[in-house]
C-alpha positions in Angstrom: -84.8 177.1 -49.3 -84.1 173.4 -48.8 -86.4 170.8 -50.3 -87.6 169.7 -46.9 -88.5 173.3 -45.9 -90.3 173.8 -49.3 -92.3 170.6 -48.8 -93.2 171.7 -45.3 -94.4 175.0 -46.6 -96.5 173.3 -49.3 -98.0 170.9 -46.7 -99.0 173.7 -44.3 -100.5 175.6 -47.2 -102.6 172.6 -48.3 -103.6 171.9 -44.7 -105.0 175.4 -44.1 -106.7 175.4 -47.5 -108.5 172.1 -46.7 -109.6 173.5 -43.3 -110.8 176.7 -45.0 -112.8 174.7 -47.6 -114.6 172.7 -44.8 -115.4 175.9 -42.9 -116.7 177.6 -46.1 -118.9 174.6 -46.9 -120.5 174.8 -43.4 -121.0 178.6 -43.8 -119.3 179.4 -40.6 -117.4 181.5 -39.6 -117.0 184.5 -41.8 -114.8 187.6 -41.5 -116.9 190.4 -39.9 -114.3 192.9 -38.7 -111.5 195.0 -40.2 -107.9 193.9 -40.5 -105.6 194.8 -37.6 -101.9 195.4 -37.5 -99.4 195.6 -34.6 -96.5 198.0 -35.2 -93.7 199.2 -33.0 -90.1 199.9 -32.4 -88.3 196.6 -32.4 -88.0 194.8 -29.0 -91.1 196.6 -27.6 -93.4 193.6 -26.7 -95.2 193.2 -30.1 -94.7 189.4 -30.1 -96.3 189.0 -26.7 -99.1 191.4 -27.6 -99.8 189.4 -30.8 -99.8 186.1 -28.9 -102.2 187.4 -26.2 -104.7 188.8 -28.8 -104.4 185.5 -30.8 -105.8 183.7 -27.7 -109.1 185.6 -28.1 -111.9 183.4 -29.3 -112.5 185.7 -32.4 -109.0 186.8 -33.3 -106.5 184.8 -35.5 -102.9 185.8 -35.0 -100.9 185.7 -38.3 -97.9 183.6 -37.0 -95.0 185.4 -38.7 -93.9 188.9 -39.6 -95.0 189.3 -43.2 -93.7 192.8 -44.2 -96.5 193.0 -46.7 -96.7 196.8 -46.7 -93.0 197.0 -47.3 -92.3 194.3 -49.9 -95.4 194.6 -52.1 -97.4 197.0 -54.1 -101.1 197.6 -53.5 -102.6 194.8 -55.5 -100.4 192.1 -54.0 -100.8 193.7 -50.5 -104.6 193.4 -50.9 -104.3 189.7 -52.0 -102.4 189.0 -48.8 -105.3 190.4 -46.8 -107.6 188.0 -48.5 -105.2 185.2 -47.7 -105.2 186.2 -44.0 -109.0 186.1 -44.2 -108.9 182.5 -45.4 -106.3 181.6 -42.7 -108.5 183.1 -40.0 -111.6 181.3 -41.3 -109.7 178.0 -41.4 -109.0 178.4 -37.7 -112.6 179.2 -36.9 -111.9 182.9 -36.2 -113.9 186.0 -37.4 -110.9 188.4 -37.8 -107.1 188.5 -37.8 -104.2 190.6 -36.6 -100.7 190.7 -38.1 -97.5 191.9 -36.5 -94.6 193.4 -38.3 -92.8 196.0 -36.1 -91.2 197.7 -39.2 -94.7 198.5 -40.5 -94.6 201.5 -38.1 -92.7 203.2 -40.9 -95.6 202.4 -43.3 -98.7 203.3 -41.3 -99.7 205.8 -43.9 -99.4 203.2 -46.7 -101.5 200.7 -44.8 -104.2 203.2 -44.1 -104.2 204.4 -47.7 -104.5 200.9 -49.1 -106.9 199.6 -46.4 -108.8 202.6 -44.9 -110.6 200.6 -42.3 -107.5 198.9 -40.9 -106.9 199.1 -37.2 -103.3 199.9 -36.2 -102.0 199.2 -32.7 -98.7 200.9 -31.7 -97.0 199.3 -28.7 -94.3 201.4 -27.0 -91.6 200.5 -24.5 -89.1 202.4 -22.4 -86.4 203.4 -24.8 -83.7 202.4 -22.3 -84.9 198.8 -22.3 -85.3 198.8 -26.0 -81.8 200.1 -26.6 -80.4 197.6 -24.1 -82.3 194.7 -25.7 -81.2 195.6 -29.3 -77.6 196.0 -28.0 -77.8 192.4 -26.7 -78.8 191.2 -30.1 -76.5 193.3 -32.3 -73.8 194.6 -30.0 -74.7 198.2 -30.9 -76.2 200.5 -28.3 -76.2 203.4 -30.8 -78.3 201.3 -33.2 -80.9 200.6 -30.4 -81.2 204.3 -29.4 -81.5 205.5 -33.0 -84.1 202.9 -34.0 -86.2 203.6 -30.9 -86.1 207.4 -31.5 -86.8 207.2 -35.3 -89.6 204.7 -35.2 -91.5 206.3 -32.3 -91.1 209.8 -33.9 -92.8 208.3 -37.0 -95.5 206.6 -35.0 -96.2 209.8 -33.0 -97.5 211.4 -36.1 -100.5 209.0 -36.1 -101.4 209.1 -32.4 -104.5 211.2 -32.9 -105.8 209.1 -35.9 -109.0 207.4 -35.0 -107.8 204.1 -36.6 -104.7 204.1 -34.4 -104.4 203.0 -30.8 -101.3 203.4 -28.6 -100.4 201.4 -25.5 -97.3 200.9 -23.4 -95.7 197.6 -22.7 -95.3 198.6 -19.1 -99.1 199.1 -18.7 -99.7 195.6 -19.9 -97.4 194.4 -17.1 -98.8 196.6 -14.3 -102.5 196.3 -15.1 -103.1 193.6 -17.7 -106.9 193.5 -17.6 -107.4 197.3 -17.9 -104.8 197.6 -20.6 -106.1 194.7 -22.7 -109.7 195.8 -22.2 -108.7 199.1 -23.8 -107.0 197.4 -26.7 -109.9 195.1 -27.3 -112.5 197.9 -27.0 -110.5 199.7 -29.8 -110.9 196.6 -31.9 -114.6 196.3 -31.1 -114.1 193.1 -29.1 -115.0 192.1 -25.5 -112.3 191.2 -23.0 -112.0 187.5 -22.3 -110.3 186.0 -19.3 -108.8 183.3 -21.4 -106.3 185.6 -23.1 -104.2 185.5 -19.9 -103.6 181.8 -20.7 -102.1 182.5 -24.1 -99.0 180.5 -23.2 -100.7 177.2 -22.6 -100.9 176.2 -26.3 -97.4 175.6 -27.7 -96.5 177.8 -30.6 -93.6 177.6 -33.0 -94.1 180.8 -34.9 -90.5 182.0 -35.0 -88.5 178.9 -34.4 -89.0 175.1 -34.3 -87.4 175.1 -30.8 -89.3 176.0 -27.7 -86.3 176.5 -25.4 -84.4 179.6 -24.2 -81.2 180.0 -26.1 -77.9 180.7 -24.2 -77.6 184.0 -26.1 -79.8 186.5 -28.0 -76.9 187.5 -30.2 -77.6 186.8 -33.9 -80.8 186.3 -35.9 -81.2 182.6 -35.2 -80.8 183.0 -31.4 -83.1 186.0 -31.5 -85.8 184.1 -33.2 -85.5 181.2 -30.8 -85.6 183.6 -27.8 -88.7 185.3 -29.2 -90.3 181.9 -29.7 -89.4 180.9 -26.1 -90.9 184.1 -24.8 -94.3 183.7 -26.4 -94.6 180.3 -24.8 -94.1 181.7 -21.3 -96.6 183.3 -18.9 -96.4 187.1 -19.0 -93.3 188.2 -17.1 -92.0 191.6 -16.1 -89.3 192.7 -18.6 -89.0 196.2 -17.3 -85.7 197.6 -16.0 -83.4 195.7 -18.2 -81.6 199.0 -18.7 -80.2 198.8 -15.2 -77.6 196.3 -16.6 -76.0 199.2 -18.6 -72.8 200.9 -17.5 -72.9 204.5 -16.3 -71.2 205.5 -19.6 -73.8 203.6 -21.7 -76.7 205.1 -19.7 -75.2 208.6 -20.1 -75.1 208.0 -23.8 -78.8 207.0 -23.9 -79.8 210.1 -21.9 -77.7 212.4 -24.1 -79.3 211.1 -27.3 -82.9 210.2 -26.2 -83.4 212.0 -22.9 -85.9 214.5 -24.2 -88.0 211.9 -25.8 -87.9 209.7 -22.7 -89.3 212.7 -20.8 -91.9 213.4 -23.4 -93.2 209.8 -23.3 -93.2 209.7 -19.5 -90.4 207.3 -18.9 -88.2 209.6 -16.9 -88.4 213.0 -15.2 -86.2 216.0 -16.1 -84.4 215.5 -12.8 -82.9 212.3 -14.1 -80.8 214.1 -16.8 -77.5 215.6 -15.8 
């Protein structure tokens, strides 16, 4: 890490700690609700969901993917939860939510280490996920495999009372109903203001708030994701229609049964 980036990190740390100290001295607010985590297959709308929930008056959105259930053992994981508490309090919020898509592979660990945690799984049409990942990495096979593996893991927890499942597509077609359901699961009331999540500029994934010319590569992907969370909610369904007949046939061959199971296609679509 460069000296300037390291200094920037220290500055941000001191800034949030000073705000936290002021909030604690005034005795308000305090954390009064369980930790929450958004998990998913990659490219499934988790960043937008985090941004929307972070616009709620009581919810602080941790502004980066932390991978804390992947990188750390229990004691350090729990220390990070306390840090997120302080970050939320420093922003005048009563609870927080973190988003790391890869945590979908570690739901059992999160619930073991933090039994009252709330887990939100957001799903998206596997055809669109595969197409999006292909645009980033150049591999359609990688996109299909990742979507199938992660959603198969997530499905094991669908009936857990600490887990809530929603579809990206429902957020697009009926925003208020879908978000009311998510917030009810968290024990929160729906607020009209969450629709305006994009009005406060955020630089969570990149210092640039502009759409890149390509999503290929990690830097462009981060910039594109940062551009997305600063836009009004737009309809990202149907991206798969850009695929060739051969590519689509491959998706249906590999993931057709799961697409049917999750309600994204009917049996008649398959050859």
